[in-house]
N, C-alpha and C positions, 0 to 999 in steps of 0.2 A: 132638498135632503130626507132621505126617509130617516124615521126615528133611530131604526140600528145603527144607520150611518152618521146620526148627531154624535151617538152617545159613544159611538168609538172615535169620534175626531174630538170629543169635549176628554176620551180618557187620554189621548194623547197630547192634549195640552196639558193636562194635570201632571201627566207623567213626565213631559217635559222641565215643567216650571220645578216637581221636584229634583229631576237631575241637577238644573242650576242650583237650587238650595242647596242639593249637597256638596256639588263641585265648589260651591263659594266656602262651605264650610271645612274642605279641606283645602285650602288655598287654591281653589280653581280660579279661574278668570288672570292667573299669571302667565306668563308668557317670555323666553326668551323675545328679547330686543322688539319689546312691546313699544318702543317710542321710536321704532326705524322709519315711520312716514311723518309720524306728530312732531318727532324733534330729533333728528338722525345723530346731532351731536353731543346729545346728553351725555351719555356714558363716556365717552372719550372727554369731555368739559370736566366730568368728576375725576376723571381719570387722570388727568394732566394736572389738577389742582393739587391732589394727594400725593403724585409723584414728586410735584415744586415745592410740598410743603412739610410733607411729614418728616422728614428727616431733620426736621429742625426742630420737630419734639416727637421721635418715634415712640415714645411712652403712651402717645393720645392712641397707637392701635389697639391697648388695652383698655384702655378709657371708651373706645367706639365699638369695639365687642362687647363691652359689660352695659352701655346705653342700649345697644339694640337689642341685648338680651331682654333688659328690663321694659325695654315698651314692648316687647312681645307677650311678655308673660302679665303685662295688664292692658286688656280691652283687645289682644291681638298688637300685631305688627303695622302700628298705623299711625304714627310719628307723635301719639298724643303726650310720650315722654317731653317734648319739646315744645308744649303748650306753656304759656302762662296765662293762666286764669285764676279765678279763686280758688285758695288752695290747691293747686297743681300737683300731678306726681312729682315733680322735680322737688317738691318738699318734703316727701314722704320720707320715712327716716332711711330706706334702705336707697334714697337717691342723693341724698344731701351731698356727697362726696361725687357725684358725678359731673366729670366735665368735657370739653370740646363743643361746647354750643356754639361758641362762637366761630368754629371751624364750618360746623355745617350750616350757621347761616351765610358764611360767605360763599359755599361752592351753591348755594341755592340761589342764593343774588345773581351768580354767573349764569347761571341755567334760565332764571327767567328772563335777564336780559334777550337770551339765545331764545328762549320760548316760552311767553308767558302764560302762565294759569295751565301750562302742562303737563308739570313732572311734580309729583308730589315728593312731599317731602321725607317720608315714610318709603319711598324708595331710594332716595338721596342720602340716608341714614344707611339703607341696608348697603348701597353700593359704597359708599365710604367706608362703612366696615369692611366689607371683603377687600377693597382695593388697599386699606393701608394696614391691613395683616398682609397682603402678598407683598405689601412694597417690605416691608420691615425682615420677609423672609419665611414669611408662615403660610399655611394651605391656600390653595386656590379654592373657591365653590363657584358654582353655578348662580346667577341671581335671575330668576324670573324677575319682570315686572309686571305695573301694572296697578300695585297699588294705591288706593286712596287714603287720604288722611280724614284720623277721626276731630270730632268738634268736641268730644267731653274730657278731661284730665282732672282724676281726682286722689288726691294725697292718699287717702282711706283706703283704695283698692290698691295700695302699693303691698299689702299683707299678703299679696298671691306670689311676691316674688321671694325667692329661698333665701333665706336669713345666715348669716355663716357661722351662727349655731343651732342650725336644724337639725334633728337627728335625722335617720334612714327612713322612718316612717313618713316622716313629715317631706321629706325629699320625693318620697316615692309618690307621695298625694297632689303633692303641686305641680309635676312634671307632668302626671297621669290626666290630671286636671288641662293640660295644653295639649292633652295626645300625643307623649313624649314618653317613650320606654324606658326601661332601665339601662339601656346599652346607649340611647342618648344621654341619658342624665353622666354616666361616665364619660363617654366623648365629650361631651359640652364643659364637662367640669374640668377636662383636658384644658381650657383656657387659661386656667390660671398657670398655667407655665411662664405666662409672661405676666408684666404690671406687679402694683405694688398693694398694698392695705394698710388702712389707719393703725395703729396699736389699743385703738380702743377695741376694734371690732374683735381681739382676743384678750381682754383684757380681764374678763371674766373665767377665760379658760385657765388662765396662769394664775389667778393670784384669789380667785373665790367659786371656782370649780361648781356649779349645784349648790351654792350657797353657802358650802362647808369652810370658805377662807383656804383651802388647798389648790394644788394644781392639778390640773386635769390628768387621771393617771392614764389615760392612753396616747399621750404625748410623750416621746421619747425624751426622758429625763435629761440628757445630757443639752438637746436641743431647746427643752423648756429653760434650762439654766440658763444659757445662752440668751435666750429671748428675756429673761428679767433680769439680768445683770448687765447685757450688751444693749440691746435693743430697745427692751420697752419697761425700764427699770420704774416707772410712775403708773400706777395703776389707773391714773387718771388722765394720763396725757391723752389729749384728745388732736394731736395735729402730727406724732411723727409718723413716718412712712415706713414700713419693711417689706422685704422682698417676697412672694408667694411660693416663689422656686428660686431659693440662693444659691448664688452660683451661675445662673444662668436665664435671670428673668428677663432678660431682650432676647433671648433665643426660643423659637417655638420646636420642642422638642420633646421627648419622653421621659425627664429627667423630675416632672411634677409624679409621675404615674411609681417612677423607683423612689420616688422619698414617702410616698403614701405606705408601701411596702416598709419600710424603716422607721415608719410610726411617726414620722415629720410634715404631715400635713399641716398647713397652717390655721386652718378654721376647722371646727367641727364637724362641720357639713363635708370637709375633704376626709376628715377620719370616718366618717359615718360610712364612705364608700367602701370600707375593708370590711363593716360589719354584717355583710350581708353574704350569702355564699355567690349569688350571681353576678353580683356587681364585682364582687371580690375575683370571680373568674375573669372578667371581662376585661379585668386591671392585668390580670395574668396574660391574658391573649393580646393584649395590645404591646405588654412587655416582650414578648417573645416575638414580636412580628417587629417590621424596621419602621421608621419615621416615616418611609413613604406609604405604610400601609397606614399607618392613622392619620396621616394627613386626609388620604383617600376615606375614611372611614368618618373623620370629622367633617369634612366638606359634604356627606349627607347627611349627618346629623345638623350641620348648619342650615343647609339649604330646606330642611324640615321644617325648623324652627322659623326662618324666615317665612313662611306658609301659614303660623298659627292664626286665624281667625281674622285673615286678610278681608279689607272692604275694594269690592271690587265694581265696576260698571256704574253703577247711578249713586252706592252708596258713598256717604262721606262728601269729601269735596276736596279739588286740588287747593291749601293754601299758599295765600301768596307771600305770608310772612311766616315762617315754622314756628313762631311763638305767638301767633295770632292766627285766631279764627276769621273767613272774609265777614 
């Protein structure tokens, strides 16, 4: 081969490698029905288990979407939140109240029986999240698969997860770090339309906002008084649970966004969405449309989130047990 041809060929190889790297960084390598040949029953096994069991504990749907979110924000969507290592993500402050690990393990064992060493825990978590939300009346979104599992899990890295007390600047930064924009921030926050939180997450907001010993003035006074007298009367309460979307916590709807405009978002991070003109506009756009419109937009944001820094190809591994590195 002549020198010019060799250089051209080498450039093509380099370009190809860069293209693959870029594609992987953006969630490339994932595809719909990734396991169609290697484990054709995999997604049905997940779906059937969810349908058979989620109605025994429908609140797990909210728990799974939170677990999936927390997984993706630390090292990407690689199932690292499921690991039991030395000081793993599970014991990081944002993850101490995560639940549903046994459910994921049960699904994984069934898939392993069908196709040993083929389907990743990261994909199982993503599929269980989507299927449980749909099974309890929420939106459907596409879940391209092909994720591989990470082998590192560190509690110290959970600072990448947005906290309930985060202000707008912090939220914008943490989402941007994951390639998510302000529209994604608003849409994904919409998952707070279901589920519960612990009184401890709003204790400072109710009793010692900014260290002043006062209640956050941005919180509707009537709602704040109700929280203080009926829901969370003890500032040191770490166990009592409260609805994030009072009145419809089991229904995936638009009421969360309506509450934001009434200054009744439970978390400071919820209220922060109304402090920026762009996110405030997105909230109003959502409320001016139908719940079906919201579902469609939420689906796009969830699929985008599910592609954050995924491991594909030969990266990571397919863990035999979700809590353990092979």
